[in-house]
N, CA, C and O atoms as a CHARMM CRD file, in Angstrom:
* protein
*
  348
    1    1 MET  N      0.47500  -5.40800   4.35900 PROA 1      0.00000
    2    1 MET  CA     1.69100  -6.39700   4.49100 PROA 1      0.00000
    3    1 MET  C      1.95900  -6.47300   2.97800 PROA 1      0.00000
    4    1 MET  O      1.08200  -6.65600   2.13300 PROA 1      0.00000
    5    2 ASN  N      3.11400  -6.33000   2.76400 PROA 2      0.00000
    6    2 ASN  CA     3.85100  -6.50000   1.25800 PROA 2      0.00000
    7    2 ASN  C      3.70600  -7.78100   0.96700 PROA 2      0.00000
    8    2 ASN  O      3.78200  -8.58600   1.89500 PROA 2      0.00000
    9    3 SER  N      3.47100  -8.24400  -0.36800 PROA 3      0.00000
   10    3 SER  CA     3.44400  -9.37400  -0.77500 PROA 3      0.00000
   11    3 SER  C      3.83000  -9.41300  -2.21500 PROA 3      0.00000
   12    3 SER  O      3.54200  -8.57900  -3.07400 PROA 3      0.00000
   13    4 GLY  N      4.71000 -10.79800  -2.38300 PROA 4      0.00000
   14    4 GLY  CA     5.03300 -10.91000  -3.92100 PROA 4      0.00000
   15    4 GLY  C      3.69300 -11.67700  -4.81800 PROA 4      0.00000
   16    4 GLY  O      3.71400 -11.83900  -6.03800 PROA 4      0.00000
   17    5 PHE  N      2.74800 -12.02300  -4.05900 PROA 5      0.00000
   18    5 PHE  CA     1.63200 -12.79500  -4.66800 PROA 5      0.00000
   19    5 PHE  C      0.57200 -12.09700  -4.64200 PROA 5      0.00000
   20    5 PHE  O     -0.08600 -12.12500  -5.68100 PROA 5      0.00000
   21    6 ALA  N      0.03000 -11.23400  -3.47400 PROA 6      0.00000
   22    6 ALA  CA    -1.02300 -10.46300  -3.30100 PROA 6      0.00000
   23    6 ALA  C     -1.16000  -9.29400  -4.19400 PROA 6      0.00000
   24    6 ALA  O     -1.24500  -8.16400  -3.71200 PROA 6      0.00000
   25    7 LYS  N     -1.19300  -9.55500  -5.79600 PROA 7      0.00000
   26    7 LYS  CA    -0.83200  -8.20500  -6.66800 PROA 7      0.00000
   27    7 LYS  C     -2.12400  -8.26600  -7.38700 PROA 7      0.00000
   28    7 LYS  O     -2.32200  -7.37600  -8.21400 PROA 7      0.00000
   29    8 VAL  N     -3.16700  -9.29500  -7.18600 PROA 8      0.00000
   30    8 VAL  CA    -4.50200  -8.90800  -7.95500 PROA 8      0.00000
   31    8 VAL  C     -4.98500  -8.06400  -7.05200 PROA 8      0.00000
   32    8 VAL  O     -4.67700  -8.07500  -5.86000 PROA 8      0.00000
   33    9 PRO  N     -6.02100  -7.04400  -7.76400 PROA 9      0.00000
   34    9 PRO  CA    -6.97200  -6.16000  -7.08200 PROA 9      0.00000
   35    9 PRO  C     -7.80800  -6.58600  -6.07500 PROA 9      0.00000
   36    9 PRO  O     -8.27100  -5.71200  -5.34200 PROA 9      0.00000
   37   10 TRP  N     -8.16000  -7.94500  -5.83800 PROA 10     0.00000
   38   10 TRP  CA    -9.26600  -8.42200  -5.04700 PROA 10     0.00000
   39   10 TRP  C     -8.54400  -9.05000  -3.94500 PROA 10     0.00000
   40   10 TRP  O     -9.23600  -9.51300  -3.03900 PROA 10     0.00000
   41   11 THR  N     -7.13000  -9.15800  -3.85200 PROA 11     0.00000
   42   11 THR  CA    -6.49700  -9.94700  -2.95500 PROA 11     0.00000
   43   11 THR  C     -5.57200  -9.21200  -1.77600 PROA 11     0.00000
   44   11 THR  O     -4.87700  -8.26800  -2.15200 PROA 11     0.00000
   45   12 ALA  N     -5.53800  -9.50700  -0.69000 PROA 12     0.00000
   46   12 ALA  CA    -4.66700  -8.61700   0.38400 PROA 12     0.00000
   47   12 ALA  C     -3.82100  -9.80500   0.93600 PROA 12     0.00000
   48   12 ALA  O     -4.30100 -10.93800   0.89500 PROA 12     0.00000
   49   13 ALA  N     -2.59400  -9.59000   1.44500 PROA 13     0.00000
   50   13 ALA  CA    -1.84700 -10.51800   2.23700 PROA 13     0.00000
   51   13 ALA  C     -2.22600 -10.17500   3.47000 PROA 13     0.00000
   52   13 ALA  O     -2.41700  -8.97400   3.66500 PROA 13     0.00000
   53   14 HSD  N     -2.39900 -11.00000   4.44400 PROA 14     0.00000
   54   14 HSD  CA    -2.46700 -10.80000   5.98800 PROA 14     0.00000
   55   14 HSD  C     -1.62500 -11.80200   6.66800 PROA 14     0.00000
   56   14 HSD  O     -1.29900 -12.90300   6.22200 PROA 14     0.00000
   57   15 ASP  N     -1.24200 -11.15300   8.07700 PROA 15     0.00000
   58   15 ASP  CA    -0.44900 -11.97700   8.85000 PROA 15     0.00000
   59   15 ASP  C     -1.06600 -12.68600  10.15200 PROA 15     0.00000
   60   15 ASP  O     -0.43300 -12.93700  11.17700 PROA 15     0.00000
   61   16 ALA  N     -2.51300 -12.98000   9.90200 PROA 16     0.00000
   62   16 ALA  CA    -2.94400 -13.61800  11.02500 PROA 16     0.00000
   63   16 ALA  C     -2.59200 -15.22600  10.90800 PROA 16     0.00000
   64   16 ALA  O     -2.60500 -15.87500   9.86200 PROA 16     0.00000
   65   17 THR  N     -2.31300 -15.65700  12.06500 PROA 17     0.00000
   66   17 THR  CA    -2.08800 -16.96100  12.07800 PROA 17     0.00000
   67   17 THR  C     -3.35800 -17.94200  11.82800 PROA 17     0.00000
   68   17 THR  O     -4.38800 -17.93900  12.50100 PROA 17     0.00000
   69   18 THR  N     -3.06300 -18.80000  10.69800 PROA 18     0.00000
   70   18 THR  CA    -4.19200 -19.58100  10.26300 PROA 18     0.00000
   71   18 THR  C     -3.70900 -20.96600   9.74200 PROA 18     0.00000
   72   18 THR  O     -2.66800 -21.16700   9.11700 PROA 18     0.00000
   73   19 LEU  N     -4.56400 -21.81100  10.07400 PROA 19     0.00000
   74   19 LEU  CA    -4.12900 -23.60300   9.77800 PROA 19     0.00000
   75   19 LEU  C     -4.85800 -23.90700   8.72400 PROA 19     0.00000
   76   19 LEU  O     -5.46400 -23.03500   8.10000 PROA 19     0.00000
   77   20 GLY  N     -4.88700 -25.16100   8.40400 PROA 20     0.00000
   78   20 GLY  CA    -5.73400 -25.82200   7.37400 PROA 20     0.00000
   79   20 GLY  C     -7.14300 -25.92900   7.81200 PROA 20     0.00000
   80   20 GLY  O     -7.38500 -26.43800   8.90600 PROA 20     0.00000
   81   21 GLY  N     -8.16000 -25.46200   6.99800 PROA 21     0.00000
   82   21 GLY  CA    -9.56000 -25.49600   7.35900 PROA 21     0.00000
   83   21 GLY  C    -10.05700 -24.08600   7.64300 PROA 21     0.00000
   84   21 GLY  O    -11.20200 -23.94600   8.07600 PROA 21     0.00000
   85   22 ASN  N     -9.22700 -22.96800   7.41700 PROA 22     0.00000
   86   22 ASN  CA    -9.60400 -21.57600   7.87000 PROA 22     0.00000
   87   22 ASN  C    -10.28700 -20.82400   6.69700 PROA 22     0.00000
   88   22 ASN  O    -10.75700 -19.70100   6.88400 PROA 22     0.00000
   89   23 SER  N    -10.34100 -21.40400   5.55900 PROA 23     0.00000
   90   23 SER  CA   -10.82600 -20.74700   4.33000 PROA 23     0.00000
   91   23 SER  C    -12.16900 -20.39000   4.56100 PROA 23     0.00000
   92   23 SER  O    -12.97400 -21.21700   4.98900 PROA 23     0.00000
   93   24 GLY  N    -12.49900 -19.12800   4.29200 PROA 24     0.00000
   94   24 GLY  CA   -13.69200 -18.60200   4.62000 PROA 24     0.00000
   95   24 GLY  C    -13.74200 -17.72400   5.82300 PROA 24     0.00000
   96   24 GLY  O    -14.68000 -16.93100   5.90300 PROA 24     0.00000
   97   25 SER  N    -13.01400 -17.76000   6.59400 PROA 25     0.00000
   98   25 SER  CA   -12.84800 -17.01200   8.13000 PROA 25     0.00000
   99   25 SER  C    -12.58300 -15.56500   7.56500 PROA 25     0.00000
  100   25 SER  O    -11.96500 -15.23300   6.55300 PROA 25     0.00000
  101   26 VAL  N    -13.32500 -14.69000   8.64900 PROA 26     0.00000
  102   26 VAL  CA   -13.42100 -13.44500   8.65300 PROA 26     0.00000
  103   26 VAL  C    -11.96900 -12.87500   8.82600 PROA 26     0.00000
  104   26 VAL  O    -11.16100 -13.42500   9.57500 PROA 26     0.00000
  105   27 VAL  N    -11.64300 -11.63800   8.02900 PROA 27     0.00000
  106   27 VAL  CA   -10.30100 -10.91800   8.53800 PROA 27     0.00000
  107   27 VAL  C    -10.81900  -9.73900   8.81200 PROA 27     0.00000
  108   27 VAL  O    -11.51100  -9.02200   8.08900 PROA 27     0.00000
  109   28 LEU  N    -10.28500  -9.49500  10.37900 PROA 28     0.00000
  110   28 LEU  CA   -10.87600  -7.98500  10.94100 PROA 28     0.00000
  111   28 LEU  C     -9.94300  -6.97300  10.77300 PROA 28     0.00000
  112   28 LEU  O     -8.82600  -7.28600  10.36300 PROA 28     0.00000
  113   29 MET  N    -10.19300  -5.86200  11.00600 PROA 29     0.00000
  114   29 MET  CA    -9.23400  -4.58700  11.38900 PROA 29     0.00000
  115   29 MET  C     -8.93700  -4.67800  12.50800 PROA 29     0.00000
  116   29 MET  O     -9.82900  -4.91500  13.32300 PROA 29     0.00000
  117   30 ILE  N     -7.67800  -4.53200  12.90900 PROA 30     0.00000
  118   30 ILE  CA    -7.02600  -4.31200  14.26600 PROA 30     0.00000
  119   30 ILE  C     -7.46200  -2.79200  14.87500 PROA 30     0.00000
  120   30 ILE  O     -7.02800  -1.71500  14.46500 PROA 30     0.00000
  121   31 GLY  N     -8.42700  -3.00100  15.95100 PROA 31     0.00000
  122   31 GLY  CA    -8.84600  -1.85400  16.60100 PROA 31     0.00000
  123   31 GLY  C    -10.11900  -1.54900  16.15300 PROA 31     0.00000
  124   31 GLY  O    -10.72400  -0.60000  16.65100 PROA 31     0.00000
  125   32 GLN  N    -10.66100  -2.30600  15.17800 PROA 32     0.00000
  126   32 GLN  CA   -11.93300  -1.76900  14.64200 PROA 32     0.00000
  127   32 GLN  C    -12.62600  -3.60000  14.22000 PROA 32     0.00000
  128   32 GLN  O    -13.03600  -4.01000  13.13400 PROA 32     0.00000
  129   33 GLU  N    -12.53900  -4.19700  15.29700 PROA 33     0.00000
  130   33 GLU  CA   -12.87100  -5.51500  14.97000 PROA 33     0.00000
  131   33 GLU  C    -14.44600  -5.66700  14.63800 PROA 33     0.00000
  132   33 GLU  O    -14.81600  -6.80700  14.35800 PROA 33     0.00000
  133   34 GLN  N    -15.21300  -4.84700  14.63900 PROA 34     0.00000
  134   34 GLN  CA   -16.33700  -4.71400  14.07700 PROA 34     0.00000
  135   34 GLN  C    -16.56600  -4.65600  12.59900 PROA 34     0.00000
  136   34 GLN  O    -17.69800  -4.77500  12.13100 PROA 34     0.00000
  137   35 ILE  N    -15.56100  -4.48400  11.90000 PROA 35     0.00000
  138   35 ILE  CA   -15.31700  -4.03700  10.59400 PROA 35     0.00000
  139   35 ILE  C    -14.74400  -5.23400   9.72200 PROA 35     0.00000
  140   35 ILE  O    -13.53600  -5.39300   9.89600 PROA 35     0.00000
  141   36 SER  N    -15.28900  -6.04800   8.88900 PROA 36     0.00000
  142   36 SER  CA   -14.86200  -7.07100   8.16000 PROA 36     0.00000
  143   36 SER  C    -14.18600  -6.57000   7.09200 PROA 36     0.00000
  144   36 SER  O    -14.76300  -5.82000   6.30500 PROA 36     0.00000
  145   37 ALA  N    -12.91700  -6.91000   6.93500 PROA 37     0.00000
  146   37 ALA  CA   -12.04100  -6.34900   5.81500 PROA 37     0.00000
  147   37 ALA  C    -12.17500  -7.46500   4.75700 PROA 37     0.00000
  148   37 ALA  O    -12.37500  -7.08200   3.60400 PROA 37     0.00000
  149   38 GLY  N    -12.09600  -8.73400   4.97700 PROA 38     0.00000
  150   38 GLY  CA   -11.85000  -9.63100   4.09700 PROA 38     0.00000
  151   38 GLY  C    -12.30200 -11.06600   4.24300 PROA 38     0.00000
  152   38 GLY  O    -13.06500 -11.18700   5.20100 PROA 38     0.00000
  153   39 LEU  N    -12.08300 -12.12200   3.63000 PROA 39     0.00000
  154   39 LEU  CA   -12.40800 -13.52700   3.61800 PROA 39     0.00000
  155   39 LEU  C    -11.06700 -14.38000   3.36900 PROA 39     0.00000
  156   39 LEU  O    -10.63900 -14.53100   2.22500 PROA 39     0.00000
  157   40 HSD  N    -10.49000 -14.87500   4.37500 PROA 40     0.00000
  158   40 HSD  CA    -9.24600 -15.73900   4.21500 PROA 40     0.00000
  159   40 HSD  C     -9.31300 -17.01300   3.15100 PROA 40     0.00000
  160   40 HSD  O    -10.06700 -17.95500   3.39300 PROA 40     0.00000
  161   41 TYR  N     -8.63400 -16.99400   2.17800 PROA 41     0.00000
  162   41 TYR  CA    -8.83800 -18.23000   1.43500 PROA 41     0.00000
  163   41 TYR  C     -7.56700 -19.04700   1.02400 PROA 41     0.00000
  164   41 TYR  O     -7.66000 -20.11300   0.41500 PROA 41     0.00000
  165   42 GLY  N     -6.23700 -18.42100   1.43500 PROA 42     0.00000
  166   42 GLY  CA    -5.12500 -19.47100   1.42400 PROA 42     0.00000
  167   42 GLY  C     -4.17000 -18.85600   2.01200 PROA 42     0.00000
  168   42 GLY  O     -4.33000 -17.85100   2.70400 PROA 42     0.00000
  169   43 GLY  N     -2.86700 -19.52400   1.73900 PROA 43     0.00000
  170   43 GLY  CA    -1.53500 -18.78600   2.08900 PROA 43     0.00000
  171   43 GLY  C     -0.53600 -19.88900   1.79200 PROA 43     0.00000
  172   43 GLY  O     -0.86800 -20.89000   1.15900 PROA 43     0.00000
  173   44 ARG  N      0.65400 -19.70100   2.24100 PROA 44     0.00000
  174   44 ARG  CA     1.93300 -20.43800   2.02000 PROA 44     0.00000
  175   44 ARG  C      2.79800 -20.57100   3.27600 PROA 44     0.00000
  176   44 ARG  O      2.91000 -19.59000   4.01100 PROA 44     0.00000
  177   45 THR  N      3.35800 -21.60800   3.54200 PROA 45     0.00000
  178   45 THR  CA     4.46300 -21.83300   4.53700 PROA 45     0.00000
  179   45 THR  C      5.97500 -21.38300   4.39700 PROA 45     0.00000
  180   45 THR  O      6.73400 -20.94400   5.26200 PROA 45     0.00000
  181   46 ALA  N      6.18100 -21.61600   3.08500 PROA 46     0.00000
  182   46 ALA  CA     7.58400 -21.28200   2.54100 PROA 46     0.00000
  183   46 ALA  C      7.82900 -19.68300   2.64400 PROA 46     0.00000
  184   46 ALA  O      6.88800 -18.89000   2.67800 PROA 46     0.00000
  185   47 ASN  N      9.03200 -19.33600   2.68600 PROA 47     0.00000
  186   47 ASN  CA     9.23900 -17.80900   2.71700 PROA 47     0.00000
  187   47 ASN  C      9.21400 -17.22500   1.56200 PROA 47     0.00000
  188   47 ASN  O      9.84100 -17.59800   0.57000 PROA 47     0.00000
  189   48 PRO  N      8.38200 -16.14300   1.64900 PROA 48     0.00000
  190   48 PRO  CA     7.91900 -15.50200   2.93800 PROA 48     0.00000
  191   48 PRO  C      6.55200 -16.19800   3.09800 PROA 48     0.00000
  192   48 PRO  O      5.73200 -16.34900   2.19300 PROA 48     0.00000
  193   49 ARG  N      6.42500 -16.59200   4.35100 PROA 49     0.00000
  194   49 ARG  CA     5.11600 -16.98400   4.94600 PROA 49     0.00000
  195   49 ARG  C      3.95600 -16.06600   5.06300 PROA 49     0.00000
  196   49 ARG  O      4.11000 -15.13100   5.85000 PROA 49     0.00000
  197   50 GLU  N      2.98300 -16.13800   4.52000 PROA 50     0.00000
  198   50 GLU  CA     1.93600 -15.04100   4.34500 PROA 50     0.00000
  199   50 GLU  C      0.71100 -16.12400   4.11500 PROA 50     0.00000
  200   50 GLU  O      0.76700 -17.29300   3.73500 PROA 50     0.00000
  201   51 ASN  N     -0.51000 -15.23400   4.51400 PROA 51     0.00000
  202   51 ASN  CA    -1.93100 -15.58800   4.17200 PROA 51     0.00000
  203   51 ASN  C     -2.55800 -14.52000   3.14300 PROA 51     0.00000
  204   51 ASN  O     -2.19500 -13.34900   3.02700 PROA 51     0.00000
  205   52 TRP  N     -3.57900 -15.17300   2.41900 PROA 52     0.00000
  206   52 TRP  CA    -4.21400 -14.40200   1.68200 PROA 52     0.00000
  207   52 TRP  C     -5.85900 -14.20100   2.03900 PROA 52     0.00000
  208   52 TRP  O     -6.56400 -15.07100   2.55100 PROA 52     0.00000
  209   53 ALA  N     -6.30000 -12.84000   1.64500 PROA 53     0.00000
  210   53 ALA  CA    -7.77100 -12.92800   1.91500 PROA 53     0.00000
  211   53 ALA  C     -8.25200 -12.14200   0.94400 PROA 53     0.00000
  212   53 ALA  O     -7.61700 -11.16300   0.55200 PROA 53     0.00000
  213   54 HSD  N     -9.61300 -12.54100   0.37100 PROA 54     0.00000
  214   54 HSD  CA   -10.59400 -11.73300  -0.71700 PROA 54     0.00000
  215   54 HSD  C    -10.90000 -10.20700   0.02100 PROA 54     0.00000
  216   54 HSD  O    -11.44000 -10.18900   1.12800 PROA 54     0.00000
  217   55 ILE  N    -10.60200  -9.22000  -0.51500 PROA 55     0.00000
  218   55 ILE  CA   -11.02300  -7.90200  -0.01200 PROA 55     0.00000
  219   55 ILE  C    -12.46400  -7.79200  -0.29100 PROA 55     0.00000
  220   55 ILE  O    -12.82700  -7.78800  -1.46700 PROA 55     0.00000
  221   56 LEU  N    -13.33000  -7.70100   0.66600 PROA 56     0.00000
  222   56 LEU  CA   -14.76100  -7.85700   0.48900 PROA 56     0.00000
  223   56 LEU  C    -15.25900  -6.58300  -0.44800 PROA 56     0.00000
  224   56 LEU  O    -16.09800  -6.72400  -1.33700 PROA 56     0.00000
  225   57 GLY  N    -14.75800  -5.58300  -0.19300 PROA 57     0.00000
  226   57 GLY  CA   -15.19700  -4.35100  -0.90000 PROA 57     0.00000
  227   57 GLY  C    -14.90500  -4.29100  -2.47700 PROA 57     0.00000
  228   57 GLY  O    -15.58300  -3.58800  -3.22600 PROA 57     0.00000
  229   58 ARG  N    -13.90500  -5.03800  -2.89000 PROA 58     0.00000
  230   58 ARG  CA   -13.50500  -5.29800  -4.15000 PROA 58     0.00000
  231   58 ARG  C    -14.10900  -6.62700  -4.54400 PROA 58     0.00000
  232   58 ARG  O    -13.67500  -6.96500  -5.64500 PROA 58     0.00000
  233   59 THR  N    -14.85400  -7.39000  -4.09400 PROA 59     0.00000
  234   59 THR  CA   -15.48100  -8.69100  -4.51700 PROA 59     0.00000
  235   59 THR  C    -17.09100  -8.94500  -4.72200 PROA 59     0.00000
  236   59 THR  O    -17.68800  -9.77600  -5.40600 PROA 59     0.00000
  237   60 LEU  N    -17.55900  -7.88700  -3.84600 PROA 60     0.00000
  238   60 LEU  CA   -19.10100  -8.04300  -3.76100 PROA 60     0.00000
  239   60 LEU  C    -19.97300  -7.98800  -5.04400 PROA 60     0.00000
  240   60 LEU  O    -21.08700  -8.50900  -5.10900 PROA 60     0.00000
  241   61 ASP  N    -19.47300  -7.42200  -5.89700 PROA 61     0.00000
  242   61 ASP  CA   -20.10200  -7.22600  -7.26200 PROA 61     0.00000
  243   61 ASP  C    -19.65600  -8.33800  -8.15600 PROA 61     0.00000
  244   61 ASP  O    -20.17000  -8.39600  -9.27300 PROA 61     0.00000
  245   62 GLY  N    -18.72400  -9.26900  -7.79300 PROA 62     0.00000
  246   62 GLY  CA   -18.18800 -10.28000  -8.72900 PROA 62     0.00000
  247   62 GLY  C    -19.27000 -11.37300  -9.02300 PROA 62     0.00000
  248   62 GLY  O    -19.68800 -11.90600  -7.99500 PROA 62     0.00000
  249   63 VAL  N    -19.76500 -11.78400 -10.07600 PROA 63     0.00000
  250   63 VAL  CA   -20.69300 -12.69100 -10.47100 PROA 63     0.00000
  251   63 VAL  C    -20.09700 -14.26000 -10.20000 PROA 63     0.00000
  252   63 VAL  O    -18.97000 -14.43400 -10.66200 PROA 63     0.00000
  253   64 ASP  N    -20.59200 -15.20100  -9.64100 PROA 64     0.00000
  254   64 ASP  CA   -20.09300 -16.48700  -9.28500 PROA 64     0.00000
  255   64 ASP  C    -20.56500 -17.32900 -10.66900 PROA 64     0.00000
  256   64 ASP  O    -21.76500 -17.28000 -10.94300 PROA 64     0.00000
  257   65 GLU  N    -19.83000 -17.96100 -11.39500 PROA 65     0.00000
  258   65 GLU  CA   -19.97600 -18.47900 -12.74000 PROA 65     0.00000
  259   65 GLU  C    -21.11000 -19.58400 -12.51600 PROA 65     0.00000
  260   65 GLU  O    -21.96400 -19.71900 -13.39100 PROA 65     0.00000
  261   66 LEU  N    -21.14100 -20.38400 -11.36000 PROA 66     0.00000
  262   66 LEU  CA   -22.16300 -21.34100 -11.25100 PROA 66     0.00000
  263   66 LEU  C    -23.36600 -21.01900 -10.89800 PROA 66     0.00000
  264   66 LEU  O    -24.23500 -21.73900 -11.38800 PROA 66     0.00000
  265   67 THR  N    -23.83300 -19.91100  -9.99200 PROA 67     0.00000
  266   67 THR  CA   -25.19000 -19.41000  -9.81400 PROA 67     0.00000
  267   67 THR  C    -25.36100 -18.41200 -10.57800 PROA 67     0.00000
  268   67 THR  O    -26.51300 -18.40000 -11.01200 PROA 67     0.00000
  269   68 GLY  N    -24.69600 -17.51200 -10.96500 PROA 68     0.00000
  270   68 GLY  CA   -24.92300 -16.20900 -11.87200 PROA 68     0.00000
  271   68 GLY  C    -25.15100 -15.01000 -10.70100 PROA 68     0.00000
  272   68 GLY  O    -25.64900 -13.92900 -11.01300 PROA 68     0.00000
  273   69 LYS  N    -24.82600 -15.25100  -9.63700 PROA 69     0.00000
  274   69 LYS  CA   -24.93900 -14.48500  -8.21800 PROA 69     0.00000
  275   69 LYS  C    -23.96500 -13.70100  -8.00100 PROA 69     0.00000
  276   69 LYS  O    -22.89200 -14.16800  -8.38000 PROA 69     0.00000
  277   70 THR  N    -23.91200 -12.61900  -7.50500 PROA 70     0.00000
  278   70 THR  CA   -23.06400 -11.79400  -6.96600 PROA 70     0.00000
  279   70 THR  C    -22.99500 -12.24000  -5.47100 PROA 70     0.00000
  280   70 THR  O    -23.90200 -12.85900  -4.91400 PROA 70     0.00000
  281   71 LEU  N    -21.76200 -11.84000  -4.84600 PROA 71     0.00000
  282   71 LEU  CA   -21.43300 -12.08400  -3.46100 PROA 71     0.00000
  283   71 LEU  C    -22.49700 -11.28300  -2.57000 PROA 71     0.00000
  284   71 LEU  O    -23.00400 -11.79000  -1.56900 PROA 71     0.00000
  285   72 LEU  N    -22.73700 -10.23000  -2.93400 PROA 72     0.00000
  286   72 LEU  CA   -23.54600  -9.08500  -2.34600 PROA 72     0.00000
  287   72 LEU  C    -24.99500  -9.97100  -2.32700 PROA 72     0.00000
  288   72 LEU  O    -25.66900 -10.03300  -1.29900 PROA 72     0.00000
  289   73 GLU  N    -25.29600 -10.48400  -3.27900 PROA 73     0.00000
  290   73 GLU  CA   -26.72600 -11.16200  -3.23800 PROA 73     0.00000
  291   73 GLU  C    -26.53200 -12.25600  -2.39800 PROA 73     0.00000
  292   73 GLU  O    -27.29600 -12.27500  -1.43300 PROA 73     0.00000
  293   74 CYS  N    -25.76800 -13.13500  -2.47500 PROA 74     0.00000
  294   74 CYS  CA   -25.53800 -14.09300  -1.31400 PROA 74     0.00000
  295   74 CYS  C    -25.49000 -13.74300   0.09800 PROA 74     0.00000
  296   74 CYS  O    -26.16800 -14.33000   0.94100 PROA 74     0.00000
  297   75 PHE  N    -24.69600 -12.79400   0.35900 PROA 75     0.00000
  298   75 PHE  CA   -24.81600 -12.19200   1.62800 PROA 75     0.00000
  299   75 PHE  C    -26.49800 -11.73000   2.15200 PROA 75     0.00000
  300   75 PHE  O    -27.01600 -12.03000   3.22800 PROA 75     0.00000
  301   76 LYS  N    -27.09700 -10.94700   1.06100 PROA 76     0.00000
  302   76 LYS  CA   -28.42200 -10.58200   1.41600 PROA 76     0.00000
  303   76 LYS  C    -29.21900 -11.75400   1.61400 PROA 76     0.00000
  304   76 LYS  O    -30.02300 -11.72300   2.54600 PROA 76     0.00000
  305   77 LYS  N    -29.15200 -12.67200   0.98200 PROA 77     0.00000
  306   77 LYS  CA   -30.16900 -13.98000   1.10900 PROA 77     0.00000
  307   77 LYS  C    -29.77100 -14.59500   2.65100 PROA 77     0.00000
  308   77 LYS  O    -30.69100 -15.14700   3.25500 PROA 77     0.00000
  309   78 PHE  N    -28.76500 -14.53800   3.14700 PROA 78     0.00000
  310   78 PHE  CA   -28.51300 -15.12700   4.39100 PROA 78     0.00000
  311   78 PHE  C    -28.63700 -13.89000   5.65200 PROA 78     0.00000
  312   78 PHE  O    -28.09600 -14.05300   6.74600 PROA 78     0.00000
  313   79 GLY  N    -29.28000 -12.88900   5.36900 PROA 79     0.00000
  314   79 GLY  CA   -29.20900 -11.82700   6.08100 PROA 79     0.00000
  315   79 GLY  C    -28.13900 -10.99900   6.49600 PROA 79     0.00000
  316   79 GLY  O    -28.22000 -10.36400   7.54800 PROA 79     0.00000
  317   80 VAL  N    -27.15200 -10.95000   5.77100 PROA 80     0.00000
  318   80 VAL  CA   -25.77500 -10.36300   6.16500 PROA 80     0.00000
  319   80 VAL  C    -25.95900  -8.92300   5.62800 PROA 80     0.00000
  320   80 VAL  O    -26.17500  -8.68700   4.43900 PROA 80     0.00000
  321   81 ALA  N    -25.84800  -7.88400   6.68800 PROA 81     0.00000
  322   81 ALA  CA   -26.02500  -6.65900   6.05900 PROA 81     0.00000
  323   81 ALA  C    -24.78600  -6.11600   6.09300 PROA 81     0.00000
  324   81 ALA  O    -23.94000  -6.46600   6.91700 PROA 81     0.00000
  325   82 MET  N    -24.56300  -5.07400   5.05100 PROA 82     0.00000
  326   82 MET  CA   -23.36100  -4.45800   4.59000 PROA 82     0.00000
  327   82 MET  C    -23.55900  -3.02800   4.94400 PROA 82     0.00000
  328   82 MET  O    -24.64200  -2.44300   4.93900 PROA 82     0.00000
  329   83 SER  N    -22.41900  -2.53500   5.24800 PROA 83     0.00000
  330   83 SER  CA   -22.49800  -0.94000   5.38900 PROA 83     0.00000
  331   83 SER  C    -20.98200  -0.69100   5.11200 PROA 83     0.00000
  332   83 SER  O    -20.08100  -1.47600   5.40500 PROA 83     0.00000
  333   84 ASP  N    -20.84100   0.49600   4.51500 PROA 84     0.00000
  334   84 ASP  CA   -19.42700   1.13100   4.42000 PROA 84     0.00000
  335   84 ASP  C    -19.10400   2.21100   5.21000 PROA 84     0.00000
  336   84 ASP  O    -19.56200   3.30400   4.87900 PROA 84     0.00000
  337   85 ARG  N    -18.36700   2.12100   6.24500 PROA 85     0.00000
  338   85 ARG  CA   -18.13900   3.15000   7.34200 PROA 85     0.00000
  339   85 ARG  C    -16.97800   4.03000   7.00800 PROA 85     0.00000
  340   85 ARG  O    -16.46500   4.91300   7.69500 PROA 85     0.00000
  341   86 PHE  N    -16.58500   3.49100   5.47600 PROA 86     0.00000
  342   86 PHE  CA   -15.27300   4.44600   5.43200 PROA 86     0.00000
  343   86 PHE  C    -15.74800   5.58900   4.43200 PROA 86     0.00000
  344   86 PHE  O    -14.98600   6.43400   3.96200 PROA 86     0.00000
  345   87 LYS  N    -16.90900   5.51300   4.20900 PROA 87     0.00000
  346   87 LYS  CA   -17.38700   6.65900   3.20000 PROA 87     0.00000
  347   87 LYS  C    -18.01100   7.76000   4.24600 PROA 87     0.00000
  348   87 LYS  O    -18.49100   8.81200   3.82200 PROA 87     0.00000
């Protein structure tokens, strides 16, 4: 999806319908629903209407300023297994 906002390398625009309270919801690939592409974090209702997600592959190594841990470390702590099916 083309976006005027999603210009940062870790953000993608998506067109899934979301309502308030859906931040953190997984964004899946159509036709490959077993693949998590991102995590929804926001959007806007003004034109152009769009939603935004953190692209998982581009955020896994980012360090959280509060904990000093990466997203990948947090996933591992909770037993989330990561794999890259595109390689």
